[in-house]
Structures are given as C-alpha cells and as structure tokens.
MARDREN-437368 format. One record per residue: x, y, z of N, C-alpha, C, O in turn. Coordinates in pm, whole numbers, padded with zeros to 5 digits, always signed. Layout:
BEGIN
XYZXYZXYZXYZ ...
***
This chain:
BEGIN
+00119-00130+00004-00059-00035+00009+00056+00112+00026+00125+00137+00126 +00050+00191-00098+00131+00350-00125+00091+00457-00009-00026+00472+00028 +00189+00523+00039+00117+00646+00095-00029+00719+00068-00126+00749+00138 -00001+00728-00038-00209+00770-00074-00310+00705-00079-00418+00744-00123 -00269+00522-00002-00388+00478+00023-00412+00339-00128-00509+00263-00128 -00316+00337-00225-00315+00260-00357-00254+00151-00316-00148+00158-00253 -00327+00007-00353-00246-00129-00344-00157-00100-00485-00195-00055-00593 -00013-00147-00437+00095-00167-00500+00122-00255-00614+00233-00269-00665 +00006-00318-00654-00067-00388-00740-00107-00289-00829-00081-00301-00949 -00182-00169-00775-00227-00107-00892-00188+00029-00857-00242+00066-00753 -00100+00126-00918-00056+00215-00936-00106+00314-00995-00075+00430-00968 -00183+00282-01076-00292+00374-01157-00423+00382-01070-00507+00471-01087 -00431+00310-01000-00589+00329-00902-00585+00528-00832-00486+00588-00791 -00726+00580-00842-00698+00668-00776-00671+00683-00631-00711+00594-00556 -00625+00760-00597-00551+00829-00420-00727+00786-00375-00836+00807-00428 -00681+00712-00241-00771+00704-00142-00810+00843-00044-00717+00886+00023 -00938+00910-00034-00938+01028+00016-00962+01028+00155-01050+00963+00212 -00831+01149+00238-00834+01164+00367-00989+01158+00451-01078+01242+00447 -00985+01032+00526-01125+01035+00605-01214+01149+00634-01330+01125+00598 -01200+01251+00680-01201+01374+00751-01250+01467+00637-01369+01493+00616 -01104+01531+00540-01089+01630+00430-01168+01561+00350-01247+01625+00280 -01167+01525+00347-01199+01437+00165-01085+01448+00060-01088+01402-00054 -01007+01502+00106-00897+01531+00035-00788+01404+00005-00760+01311+00082 -00720+01437-00165-00754+01413-00269-00923+01391-00264-00971+01314-00181 -01022+01477-00377-01105+01421-00403-01098+01353-00523-01041+01397-00622 -01188+01182-00514-01191+01106-00596-01230+01206-00788-01307+01300-00804 -01157+01145-00880-01193+01202-00969-01366+01127-01002-01428+01049-00931 -01399+01177-01110-01499+01130-01174-01547+01000-01252-01524+00980-01371 -01620+00911-01166-01634+00805-01161-01705+00735-01291-01806+00798-01321 -01685+00638-01365-01694+00576-01479-01884+00544-01427-01942+00552-01318 -01929+00509-01563-02035+00489-01591-02147+00554-01513-02191+00470-01435 -02195+00641-01505-02257+00740-01460-02343+00796-01543-02288+00869-01625 -02485+00785-01553-02590+00853-01605-02706+00863-01502-02804+00790-01492 -02661+01008-01403-02719+01077-01367-02751+01161-01372-02676+01199-01462 -02855+01308-01336-02843+01413-01374-02697+01521-01317-02672+01575-01209 -02635+01517-01430-02504+01599-01442-02520+01757-01418-02509+01840-01508 -02550+01791-01266-02581+01938-01274-02570+01979-01134-02562+01889-01051 -02567+02104-01093-02467+02112-00969-02618+02125-00910-02706+02186-00972 -02646+02042-00747-02720+02098-00680-02805+02167-00649-02918+02138-00609 -02745+02290-00671-02902+02420-00649-02962+02429-00779-03060+02503-00784 -02923+02365-00898-02977+02370-01039-03096+02274-01043-03194+02298-01114 -03085+02150-00956-03172+02057-00943-03306+02090-00902-03314+02147-00794 -03430+02063-00977-03546+02148-00922-03656+02057-00838-03768+02090-00798 -03589+01937-00825-03664+01789-00808-03541+01756-00636-03572+01666-00557 -03434+01831-00615-03371+01786-00500-03410+01878-00355-03450+01994-00355 -03390+01804-00253-03456+01867-00153-03297+01967-00052-03225+01906+00028 -03284+02062-00073-03137+02130-00021-03161+02181+00128-03109+02286+00166 -03214+02129+00183-03292+02204+00322-03205+02186+00393-03171+02068+00388 -03135+02258+00475-02977+02177+00612-03066+02083+00656-03036+01964+00659 -03200+02136+00700-03265+02010+00791-03280+01897+00730-03326+01803+00794 -03243+01881+00588-03259+01754+00561-03111+01661+00488-03091+01593+00387 -03047+01698+00585-02922+01653+00538-02905+01574+00694-02934+01616+00806 -02842+01434+00647-02829+01344+00730-02713+01365+00810-02633+01448+00769 -02683+01291+00944-02581+01307+00999-02494+01155+00976-02558+01052+00958 -02401+01153+00977-02281+01084+00933-02296+00941+01052-02325+00936+01172 -02267+00858+00970-02253+00701+01118-02208+00707+01170-02112+00773+01129 -02190+00664+01323-02089+00709+01432-02011+00678+01441-02001+00556+01441 -01863+00775+01460-01753+00723+01469-01673+00785+01287-01557+00815+01258 -01760+00783+01228-01695+00817+01047-01692+00975+01055-01736+01055+01138 -01632+00988+00947-01594+01110+00897-01715+01176+00845-01809+01100+00826 -01737+01328+00812-01840+01368+00760-01909+01327+00631-01879+01236+00555 -02005+01411+00623-02107+01412+00502-02022+01473+00420-01951+01561+00468 -02012+01450+00321-01960+01498+00153-02095+01510+00098-02156+01617+00097 -02123+01449+00072-02199+01418-00086-02329+01351-00026-02320+01240+00026 -02442+01415-00032-02622+01368-00032-02719+01398-00109-02718+01487-00194 -02810+01324-00083-02921+01345-00187-03060+01332-00119-03057+01245-00032 -03165+01382-00129-03303+01365-00090-03402+01427-00226-03369+01518-00302 -03531+01348-00230-03570+01411-00317-03725+01477-00278-03808+01418-00209 -03745+01622-00342-03795+01718-00242-03952+01665-00303-03963+01566-00374 -04081+01761-00256-04204+01713-00303-04213+01703-00463-04268+01607-00517 -04174+01775-00511-04214+01822-00660-04136+01676-00712-04179+01657-00826 -04041+01566-00676-04047+01515-00723-04145+01382-00707-04215+01338-00798 -04137+01340-00603-04277+01315-00582-04396+01282-00667-04449+01176-00701 -04421+01419-00690-04585+01426-00733-04531+01419-00906-04610+01390-00996 -04382+01452-00932-04360+01390-01091-04383+01248-01091-04434+01190-01187 -04339+01182-00964-04319+01047-00983-04486+00979-00989-04511+00879-01057 -04553+01028-00935-04704+00978-00914-04783+00979-01011-04875+00902-01037 -04717+01143-01113-04814+01150-01232-04772+01074-01339-04848+01020-01420 -04619+01069-01340-04533+00966-01473-04606+00843-01420-04699+00824-01498 -04607+00737-01308-04674+00595-01290-04898+00631-01317-04989+00550-01324 -04898+00701-01320-05045+00735-01313-05061+00770-01466-05160+00714-01512 -05020+00815-01520-05033+00860-01708-05009+00715-01737-05113+00656-01768 -04901+00641-01737-04884+00530-01760-05000+00439-01732-05046+00374-01826 -05036+00432-01647-05181+00354-01616-05289+00355-01714-05341+00263-01777 -05315+00506-01711-05427+00542-01776-05404+00513-01908-05503+00480-01974 -05285+00519-01969-05251+00453-02091-05278+00300-02146-05306+00271-02263 -05265+00221-02049-05211+00082-02049-05421+00062-02041-05475+00001-02133 -05502+00118-01931-05625+00102-01949-05705+00100-02039-05802+00025-02049 -05656+00226-02150-05710+00279-02241-05681+00179-02427-05755+00160-02523 -05535+00142-02394-05489+00071-02488-05600-00060-02474-05685-00088-02558 -05582-00114-02380-05681-00234-02349-05840-00192-02412-05881-00251-02512 -05905-00110-02359-06083-00039-02366-06039-00038-02554-06126-00085-02626 -05936+00004-02609-05960+00024-02751-05927-00114-02799-06008-00137-02889 -05858-00204-02785-05838-00334-02844-05941-00453-02833-05947-00554-02902 -06017-00415-02733-06132-00496-02720-06282-00436-02793-06398-00477-02802 -06205-00315-02838-06346-00239-02967-06457-00198-02868-06576-00222-02889 -06410-00133-02757-06480-00048-02630-06461+00069-02624-06487+00142-02529 -06395+00109-02762-06328+00245-02746-06286+00282-02599-06234+00200-02524 -06318+00437-02558-06285+00470-02428-06413+00439-02311-06430+00517-02217 -06485+00338-02325-06570+00272-02279-06555+00303-02118-06628+00348-02030 -06413+00252-02126-06357+00224-01965-06392+00296-01891-06442+00271-01781 -06366+00429-01953-06365+00526-01833-06487+00588-01755-06472+00685-01681 -06615+00523-01777-06717+00548-01796-06758+00427-01647-06872+00424-01599 -06670+00357-01606-06636+00289-01465-06598+00384-01344-06545+00493-01367 -06623+00344-01218-06568+00355-01136-06425+00324-01080-06343+00409-01047 -06411+00204-01074-06265+00158-01057-06171+00165-01127-06063+00119-01091 -06196+00245-01284-06095+00310-01372-06010+00397-01298-05893+00392-01260 -06099+00474-01288-06021+00600-01180-05981+00556-01025-05913+00642-00968 -05993+00503-00989-05984+00411-00906-05819+00365-00900-05734+00391-00814 -05809+00296-01010-05693+00222-01048-05578+00351-01062-05473+00340-00999 -05602+00478-01151-05503+00567-01197-05452+00618-01000-05341+00637-00951 -05590+00626-00939-05532+00712-00801-05479+00621-00751-05380+00669-00697 -05483+00492-00731-05359+00399-00650-05230+00435-00719-05134+00466-00649 -05218+00434-00875-05104+00422-00968-05044+00574-00891-04924+00585-00867 -05110+00647-00870-05055+00805-00854-04966+00793-00709-04849+00830-00697 -05029+00749-00629-05008+00713-00520-04870+00652-00444-04790+00693-00360 -04894+00515-00533-04795+00426-00564-04657+00501-00626-04546+00475-00580 -04669+00563-00698-04560+00634-00745-04516+00730-00677-04393+00742-00672 -04590+00815-00612-04587+00952-00526-04491+00882-00343-04400+00937-00281 -04555+00766-00314-04518+00714-00190-04549+00839-00079-04470+00866+00012 -04648+00895-00096-04605+01030+00044-04609+00965+00158-04686+00871+00179 -04530+01009+00240-04480+01036+00384-04358+00920+00412-04324+00872+00520 -04300+00892+00263-04179+00833+00277-04087+00882+00195-04110+00942+00089 -03980+00858+00241-03864+00926+00144-03727+00843+00187-03708+00786+00295 -03641+00852+00077-03497+00839+00120-03414+00881+00098-03407+00925-00017 -03292+00900+00192-03187+00965+00188-03016+00884+00202-02956+00809+00278 -03002+00939+00110-02821+00879+00052-02747+00971+00097-02784+01087+00114 -02606+00915+00127-02485+01017+00175-02362+00920+00139-02362+00798+00120 -02263+01007+00138-02102+00931+00152-02008+01040+00189-01988+01159+00165 -01966+00952+00252-01814+01032+00284-01702+00950+00242-01712+00854+00165 -01566+01002+00310-01461+00962+00222-01534+00820+00214-01611+00801+00120 -01516+00740+00291-01499+00580+00330-01610+00546+00325-01609+00434+00274 -01731+00582+00353-01848+00493+00383-01982+00528+00282-02001+00649+00294 -02040+00494+00226-02199+00511+00211-02305+00519+00309-02277+00460+00414 -02430+00580+00304-02555+00534+00367-02644+00547+00306-02633+00599+00195 -02773+00501+00357-02890+00471+00278-02973+00504+00436-02958+00460+00550 -03036+00573+00394-03155+00598+00504-03289+00623+00430-03311+00702+00339 -03415+00492+00521-03537+00512+00438-03603+00579+00616-03553+00591+00728 -03728+00606+00556-03833+00659+00683-03964+00695+00643-03987+00796+00577 -04065+00601+00688-04180+00575+00717-04259+00671+00784-04286+00651+00903 -04301+00774+00727-04420+00878+00800-04383+00931+00901-04464+00975+00984 -04212+00941+00921-04118+01008+00983-04154+00962+01118-04143+01045+01208 -04204+00816+01155-04220+00709+01285-04122+00623+01243-04085+00572+01349 -04075+00588+01179-03960+00448+01150-03840+00470+01044-03845+00522+00933 -03737+00417+01107-03624+00458+01033-03509+00322+01023-03470+00239+01105 -03478+00348+00878-03422+00206+00907-03258+00271+00802-03262+00319+00688 -03145+00253+00879-03055+00310+00816-02937+00161+00792-02929+00065+00869 -02867+00177+00680-02795+00105+00627-02637+00133+00614-02645+00238+00550 -02501+00114+00630-02416+00172+00566-02328+00085+00540-02353-00033+00566 -02220+00116+00490-02159+00006+00428-01953+00086+00460-01926+00204+00483 -01863-00021+00448-01703+00053+00460-01681+00059+00294-01684-00058+00256 -01655+00168+00152-01696+00144+00078-01499+00112-00030-01462+00099-00147 -01439+00114+00105-01338+00036+00047-01249-00116+00105-01144-00173+00075 -01362-00139+00202-01353-00248+00273-01495-00391+00201-01536-00495+00252 -01524-00328+00079-01647-00363+00021-01580-00553-00005-01471-00585-00055 -01687-00643+00046-01655-00783-00012-01674-00865-00080-01613-00970-00105 -01874-00764-00160-01880-00808-00266-01986-00687-00351-02082-00646-00286 -01972-00649-00452-02031-00607-00577-02142-00670-00681-02100-00729-00781 -02281-00657-00659-02361-00666-00741-02408-00655-00767-02487-00687-00679 -02504-00605-00897-02614-00568-00982-02658-00649-01047-02608-00713-01139 -02795-00652-00983-02915-00741-01035-03034-00629-01168-03013-00525-01232 -03100-00679-01161-03241-00596-01262-03351-00616-01181-03342-00703-01094 -03480-00535-01197-03593-00570-01172-03713-00575-01281-03673-00578-01397 -03884-00577-01258-03916-00593-01354-03903-00442-01439-03888-00347-01363 -03906-00414-01563-03895-00248-01637-03787-00272-01653-03756-00248-01769 -03668-00326-01566-03473-00305-01660-03437-00199-01558-03369-00101-01588 -03487-00224-01435-03390-00102-01311-03285-00164-01258-03303-00251-01173 -03176-00133-01295-03047-00176-01249-03042-00139-01052-03047-00035-00987 -03031-00270-01019-02990-00235-00864-02834-00288-00831-02785-00389-00882 -02775-00213-00747-02657-00221-00707-02666-00236-00538-02729-00173-00454 -02575-00344-00531-02596-00435-00395-02475-00401-00341-02400-00447-00428 -02391-00344-00243-02289-00357-00192-02262-00391-00033-02318-00342+00065 -02155-00496-00039-02166-00553+00103-02026-00556+00116-01934-00568+00034 -02032-00539+00262-01899-00524+00362-01885-00618+00418-01951-00695+00348 -01835-00693+00524-01854-00805+00637-01933-00767+00748-01969-00837+00842 -01957-00636+00722-02092-00620+00893-02215-00593+00796-02307-00673+00810 -02230-00505+00711-02354-00487+00646-02393-00486+00479-02295-00501+00407 -02515-00471+00414-02529-00460+00335-02571-00328+00267-02648-00272+00344 -02552-00251+00150-02687-00172+00135-02725-00187-00034-02641-00184-00124 -02875-00205-00049-02907-00191-00163-03047-00127-00209-03156-00125-00153 -02996-00066-00354-03081+00059-00384-03048+00051-00552-02950-00007-00599 -03155+00127-00632-03129+00128-00744-03003+00154-00818-02947+00221-00731 -02927+00149-00906-02769+00214-00943-02816+00420-00949-02738+00513-00928 -02980+00429-00989-02963+00556-01094-02953+00663-00933-02911+00779-00942 -03016+00578-00742-03049+00639-00675-02846+00676-00608-02819+00763-00525 -02741+00584-00675-02621+00626-00621-02582+00738-00710-02504+00828-00679 -02648+00726-00834-02619+00845-00925-02695+00988-00887-02693+01063-00984 -02723+01014-00836-02857+01145-00807-02792+01238-00776-02845+01348-00782 -02639+01224-00728-02551+01353-00675-02406+01311-00790-02396+01191-00813 -02325+01381-00842-02220+01354-00889-02088+01303-00821-02018+01205-00848 -02079+01380-00745-01968+01409-00621-01996+01245-00471-01914+01185-00402 -02143+01232-00485-02223+01124-00431-02131+00969-00525-02078+00878-00461 -02132+00973-00646-02145+00888-00721-01933+00861-00720-01874+00754-00703 -01887+00964-00737-01700+00932-00776-01659+00895-00646-01540+00864-00634 -01763+00890-00504-01688+00863-00362-01758+00732-00350-01701+00651-00277 -01891+00686-00416-01890+00529-00401-01790+00477-00515-01733+00370-00495 -01766+00548-00633-01733+00499-00744-01544+00442-00682-01502+00330-00712 -01474+00521-00614-01360+00525-00605-01288+00406-00477-01180+00346-00471 -01429+00411-00371-01439+00272-00300-01437+00167-00376-01340+00094-00358 -01521+00132-00463-01551-00008-00535-01455-00031-00641-01448-00147-00681 -01376+00061-00697-01268+00032-00762-01101-00030-00670-01005-00081-00729 -01111-00006-00518-01017-00025-00441-01071-00155-00413-01017-00264-00427 -01182-00129-00371-01263-00314-00315-01213-00402-00387-01159-00499-00334 -01218-00388-00541-01190-00491-00657-01034-00487-00663-00974-00589-00698 -00992-00417-00643-00867-00464-00637-00810-00518-00540-00704-00577-00558 -00872-00509-00411-00867-00563-00287-00892-00690-00291-00819-00764-00226 -01008-00748-00375-01031-00879-00391-01155-00894-00344-01176-00992-00273 -01270-00795-00374-01356-00795-00352-01440-00901-00502-01395-00899-00616 -01575-00989-00453-01617-01043-00561-01700-00994-00633-01813-00987-00584 -01687-00956-00737-01803-00879-00866-01876-00945-00951-01801-01015-01019 -02015-00961-00991-02087-01028-01025-02054-00978-01226-02000-00869-01239 -02088-01059-01366-02040-01020-01449-02172-00903-01443-02132-00810-01513 -02255-00882-01412-02365-00732-01438-02295-00604-01445-02293-00516-01531 -02207-00624-01271-02220-00532-01212-02056-00528-01288-02010-00414-01280 -02009-00576-01322-01856-00554-01416-01895-00505-01538-01820-00412-01568 -01967-00524-01611-02067-00442-01740-02104-00317-01692-02045-00212-01719 -02205-00329-01619-02260-00197-01574-02188-00046-01554-02202+00068-01599 -02084-00134-01437-01984-00047-01390-01877+00025-01464-01822+00132-01440 -01862-00055-01554-01771-00082-01661-01607-00055-01622-01521+00024-01658 -01617-00162-01534-01503-00185-01449-01392-00236-01552-01273-00228-01519 -01441-00305-01719-01335-00363-01735-01281-00249-01846-01209-00303-01930 -01291-00153-01860-01262-00076-01878-01120+00031-01773-01067+00142-01777 -01118-00062-01714-01012+00080-01581-00909-00063-01612-00934-00183-01609 -00788+00013-01643-00656-00064-01601-00642-00147-01556-00729-00168-01472 -00541-00251-01566-00508-00332-01453-00563-00401-01333-00501-00457-01243 -00763-00381-01358-00830-00423-01305-00869-00601-01378-00869-00621-01499 -00896-00702-01285-00909-00838-01362-01073-00869-01246-01098-00836-01130 -01155-00951-01356-01231-01030-01234-01119-01119-01139-01002-01145-01166 -01224-01166-00979-01191-01240-00939-01157-01404-01028-01066-01482-01057 -01224-01394-01033-01212-01558-01142-01081-01516-01270-01029-01614-01324 -01038-01389-01308-00936-01416-01423-00813-01397-01311-00699-01431-01343 -00845-01334-01158-00672-01325-01037-00675-01486-01025-00566-01542-01041 -00797-01572-00997-00757-01692-00921-00683-01716-01066-00570-01666-01065 -00719-01781-01192-00650-01806-01320-00523-01761-01315-00429-01840-01313 -00508-01644-01313-00329-01605-01327-00239-01663-01192-00123-01705-01184 -00313-01649-01122-00200-01742-00991-00209-01862-01034-00096-01906-01054 -00329-01976-01071-00317-02103-01057-00249-02132-01195-00188-02239-01191 -00240-02063-01330-00157-02135-01453-00018-02133-01415+00064-02195-01482 +00015-02066-01315+00200-02086-01358+00190-02207-01264+00254-02304-01306 +00113-02229-01126+00085-02340-01060+00072-02506-01105+00139-02607-01085 -00024-02481-01159-00028-02607-01281+00100-02647-01393+00127-02755-01446 +00167-02513-01403+00281-02547-01539+00391-02592-01415+00508-02594-01453 +00374-02619-01309+00502-02583-01175+00478-02722-01190+00572-02791-01231 +00355-02782-01160+00342-02896-01126+00325-02991-01223+00306-03110-01197 +00329-02956-01306+00329-03054-01469+00451-03088-01459+00488-03205-01444 +00530-02984-01465+00721-02993-01482+00755-03143-01404+00780-03257-01444 +00742-03074-01265+00748-03139-01105+00695-03309-01233+00779-03386-01280 +00600-03315-01248+00550-03456-01228+00648-03524-01358+00704-03632-01341 +00657-03465-01455+00756-03477-01570+00864-03498-01571+00917-03545-01672 +00970-03456-01399+01062-03452-01393+01103-03560-01343+01205-03616-01385 +01030-03607-01245+00934-03731-01125+00966-03872-01228+01029-03975-01205 +00910-03836-01320+00868-03963-01454+01018-03996-01462+01055-04092-01394 +01096-03939-01525+01217-03904-01611+01326-03964-01502+01436-04009-01534 +01278-03957-01368+01373-04004-01243+01352-04171-01219+01426-04268-01207 +01264-04156-01219+01237-04309-01220+01270-04397-01332+01337-04500-01323 +01212-04343-01450+01326-04382-01535+01454-04413-01548+01500-04511-01608 +01513-04329-01491+01639-04349-01488+01721-04451-01384+01817-04527-01397 +01613-04405-01252+01641-04519-01174+01626-04646-01229+01717-04723-01198 +01517-04704-01321+01516-04851-01345+01632-04859-01462+01704-04958-01452 +01653-04796-01539+01804-04797-01582+01893-04855-01559+01962-04935-01622 +01893-04802-01433+02075-04799-01353+02054-04958-01271+02152-05024-01238 +01941-04996-01250+01892-05110-01183+01904-05240-01279+01907-05357-01242 +01910-05200-01391+01908-05307-01501+01767-05306-01600+01766-05354-01713 +01674-05257-01550+01546-05287-01623+01554-05242-01766+01626-05179-01843 +01463-05296-01761+01471-05216-01905+01301-05076-01958+01228-05078-02057 +01304-04990-01849+01135-04953-01897+01096-04946-02019+00980-04971-02050 +01199-04908-02116+01088-04898-02223+01000-05057-02298+00915-05053-02386 +01056-05190-02228+00984-05271-02301+00841-05297-02211+00746-05370-02240 +00865-05199-02076+00704-05230-01989+00606-05099-02021+00493-05086-01974 +00683-04990-02126+00569-04913-02194+00489-04958-02292+00543-05033-02374 +00391-04936-02304+00303-04966-02446+00203-04838-02472+00114-04795-02398 +00264-04773-02649+00184-04702-02655+00050-04660-02614-00008-04768-02605 -00019-04588-02589-00196-04590-02607-00300-04607-02717-00417-04644-02722 -00232-04576-02779-00272-04563-02931-00298-04729-02976-00384-04762-03058 -00220-04811-02915-00274-04937-02964-00341-05016-02865-00353-05138-02876 -00400-04926-02736-00510-04983-02604-00665-04977-02706-00694-04909-02804 -00736-05079-02633-00881-05035-02683-00967-04892-02558-00938-04853-02445 -01070-04858-02651-01089-04730-02553-01109-04811-02425-01095-04729-02334 -01137-04936-02372-01224-04962-02233-01044-05001-02139-01030-05011-02017 -00947-05013-02233-00767-05062-02151-00767-04916-02154-00734-04883-02040 -00788-04807-02229-00739-04693-02185-00852-04596-02044-00814-04516-01958 -00964-04638-02066-01043-04686-01926-00977-04704-01798-00945-04614-01721 -00959-04833-01783-00936-04903-01711-00755-04830-01643-00709-04824-01529 -00696-04785-01789-00611-04702-01760-00611-04583-01599-00562-04579-01486 -00666-04534-01655-00755-04391-01594-00785-04409-01475-00765-04332-01381 -00863-04565-01472-00942-04603-01324-00828-04642-01224-00874-04702-01127 -00691-04625-01218-00583-04739-01172-00545-04625-01056-00539-04505-01086 -00526-04659-00959-00510-04584-00840-00334-04526-00845-00296-04436-00769 -00263-04578-00919-00134-04541-00957-00132-04403-01043-00050-04313-01026 -00243-04406-01142-00268-04329-01189-00320-04157-01151-00288-04054-01210 -00403-04172-01042-00470-04079-01031-00390-03955-01023-00411-03851-01085 -00295-03981-00939-00214-03826-00935-00138-03778-01064-00091-03664-01077 -00132-03863-01144-00113-03839-01269-00196-03704-01372-00166-03600-01430 -00325-03798-01346-00411-03743-01366-00446-03575-01358-00471-03481-01433 -00429-03605-01207-00462-03488-01142-00373-03354-01167-00415-03240-01144 -00258-03382-01211-00142-03314-01234-00159-03227-01336-00134-03106-01340 -00218-03324-01447-00239-03287-01567-00451-03215-01603-00523-03195-01701 -00461-03205-01490-00585-03182-01509-00718-03230-01579-00811-03173-01636 -00683-03367-01547-00777-03474-01575-00812-03582-01520-00709-03646-01497 -00935-03657-01473-01028-03761-01414-01033-03860-01471-01001-03873-01590 -01081-03964-01383-01105-04038-01472-01227-04086-01543-01262-04197-01584 -01285-03961-01546-01407-03961-01672-01381-03845-01763-01483-03790-01805 -01252-03789-01808-01210-03724-01866-01234-03822-02028-01261-03940-02050 -01201-03676-02138-01246-03785-02311-01067-03880-02297-00967-03827-02248 -01072-04031-02358-00980-04084-02400-00869-03998-02483-00754-03974-02445 -00933-03956-02613-00839-03905-02649-00786-03799-02604-00674-03770-02647 -00844-03719-02516-00704-03634-02432-00622-03703-02372-00505-03667-02379 -00657-03837-02288-00596-03927-02232-00447-03960-02314-00330-03949-02277 -00492-03993-02407-00385-04047-02538-00278-03941-02545-00157-03962-02549 -00355-03791-02546-00275-03708-02615-00159-03715-02513-00041-03747-02526 -00229-03674-02411-00152-03635-02287-00019-03770-02260+00103-03766-02244 -00110-03867-02266+00016-03983-02163+00003-04121-02323-00083-04207-02341 +00143-04083-02422+00129-04147-02555+00166-04258-02530+00137-04345-02611 +00264-04303-02377+00304-04422-02360+00224-04433-02232+00198-04327-02176 +00174-04567-02168+00180-04594-01988+00249-04740-01976+00267-04826-02061 +00279-04736-01845+00335-04901-01830+00219-05023-01813+00110-05024-01757 +00282-05105-01873+00184-05234-01953+00135-05258-01808+00016-05289-01809 +00193-05254-01674+00151-05297-01535-00054-05206-01467-00155-05238-01404 -00011-05121-01523-00161-05024-01559-00275-05045-01609-00383-04993-01580 -00236-05157-01719-00326-05198-01854-00386-05294-01806-00318-05394-01782 -00505-05297-01782-00607-05375-01761-00653-05478-01880-00702-05439-01986 -00623-05647-01838-00643-05747-01969-00805-05738-01992-00886-05778-01908 -00834-05694-02089-01010-05691-02167-01057-05859-02132-01175-05880-02103 -00992-05936-02134-01083-06029-02068-01138-06062-01919-01232-06135-01890 -01061-05995-01841-01070-06034-01689-01115-05873-01614-01150-05853-01498 -01097-05762-01738-01117-05678-01642-01240-05654-01612-01313-05673-01710 -01302-05616-01507-01494-05637-01483-01526-05488-01543-01643-05457-01563 -01437-05414-01565-01508-05274-01648-01480-05299-01766-01465-05191-01823 -01469-05362-01817-01409-05403-02005-01579-05441-01955-01660-05349-01952 -01629-05608-01912-01770-05641-01941-01841-05497-01972-01887-05454-02078 -01832-05429-01817-01938-05353-01801-01983-05173-01873-02090-05111-01883 -01842-05141-01910-01844-05053-02074-01867-05127-02197-01939-05067-02276 -01840-05206-02222-01900-05306-02376-02056-05284-02355-02119-05220-02439 -02116-05333-02250-02255-05370-02262-02328-05259-02284-02439-05265-02338 -02233-05065-02215-02297-04989-02239-02265-04897-02369-02296-04779-02387 -02196-04983-02451-02155-04918-02586-02034-04885-02540-01977-04874-02649 -01964-04865-02472-01802-04807-02498-01811-04688-02408-01850-04706-02293 -01769-04531-02461-01720-04484-02421-01811-04370-02419-01863-04344-02528 -01855-04268-02279-01920-04213-02317-01928-04052-02278-02015-03965-02273 -01761-04066-02250-01716-03947-02238-01700-03803-02391-01655-03692-02367 
***
C-alpha cells in the first residue's frame, strides 16, 4: 500500500481520500448516468439544511448527499398514473369498446392508486457518502427509520441485478452489512457517485467479488489493471499448474533413470496408448497409481479418452487391465463403450 492508500499492485488507481477532509477528492467515476447538474440547479432535490443526514457514528463527515423533494414525488406519481391510464385505454380500444372503460368508477380508482404508489407520500430515502462510507436511510411517515451503511474500501461483494422494467439494482456488501438501492439513486449526485466509485475500484483491487452484471454496468473492464476475481485466480493458478506438470515430468524421468541403473528395461514395460482399446485406456485412468498423474494434468477418470491418449502417449503395462479379465471391460462394453 502506497502513502496515498493505493495498492502496490494497482499504481494507476486514484488515491484514497482522507476520511475527515475528503482530500484529494476522487476523479469522476465511470458509468455515470445521473443528472450532471449542480445541486442548486436540480429542481427535484431537497436542499434544506434540516434534511441533511448525520454520518454514521464514529465516521467522517458527509461530503455529498441527496434527498428528493415533494416536486419529485408529484412527478413520479404523475408518470405512473399516466402510464396506467394509457395502458387501460389501450386495452379498452383493443377490445373494441373505445374509451368506454372510463365510464366505470374502478378505472379512476386504479389511476389514483397508481399515483399514490408512484408518489409514496410520507416515505422518503436519503443517500449520503463520506470519504470512505456510503449510507442509505429510509423513513416511513417520520415514525420508522432504517439506516444501513457500508465501508466503501472494505467491500467484499459488488453485485448488479435487474428488476422488472429494467431497473438496475446495485448491491454493496462489507463484512458487517449490505446496502441495496437502484443504481440511479447512487448517481443522483455527481460527487456522491465519484466517492462511491473510487471505493468500488479499491475494493475490487483488494479482491472483492464482482458479478458479471456489475463488471459490465460499472464499466470496470475499462479500468487499466483490474481483472475479475476469476481472472485473478486463473492468473495465479496457471503458473502453479505448469510447475506441477514440470515436477511430474521430472519425477517420471527420475524413475525411468533409476530403472535403467538397476538394469531394468523400462522401455519394454511401456505400451503406446494408441494400441490400446478404449476400455483398456479407461481402465488405466481408473488405476490408483495413475490418479495423481491425471490430477496433475487437470484430468480425471471421466475425461475424454482421446485427451488421455494425447497427454500420455505411453503407459506402463502394469496399469493396463486385461480386456478379458477386467470387470470394467464387461460393464463398459455393455453400455456401448466410451461416453465421454
């Protein structure tokens, strides 16, 4: 870890801001789709000082926050009511009734209910971010409050899911808690998203699990040096596999050399697998003495016979079962041979 809080393996990541001052402030985060306007220019935002949330206990100050105002609620209610009215009208027209559906009282009731669902009067959410934390607060009729917050630089899982209608849901989890909200809610304030995104980058660099949706929607694949957890695991495992294969090959060479020094003729004991039947090759694969070799070459007793022939052009005759005496031969021939 460098003095700026950047992992040594990822020197190109932006610096981690100071928990109290927030400096240096993170650069613009990728994948931003929210309103890129100043807070005072946002007509649907509550800027009253009394609406500003408090930070989680023991953490740094609020650096960015967002809460929608009454105008935003009215707009949401009007949009949902309008969509409901349009849908009901289309159904009525499709049935050949014209707009006769509007002569029934329950049609108007449905529109009113839709408006209330969209506006959600008496409930609101407040999102806030500090230098190293994000908090979401939900309030119902000023009586019930629910607060969840996560440490942005200690995230263990980052997921994006989808609701009906295509709404993207971002889920951030650390070892203690989880915050879940529409991705657009995280992006209702430009500075808030910048703080969140920088924490996501550092957490991914630190090994946080990221699902495919999040990798794509958050444009993490465009960040130099980052890779998926699966990619990182593969990066470290592949050299290990090569080393184990080399070790196995060296051990086989040593065994052959020892046999030659004892006067044995190991070449006489080797049988080309190309001359063996499929049943005999399958029997070799099931031999306990071959198990560790198969595992070393990422094979198993159920692997393709042709792949085994390719990896092992010759095998010791002691591992080859006799076709007439092997119990596996009868079973496999009755099943039609190799099913790999």
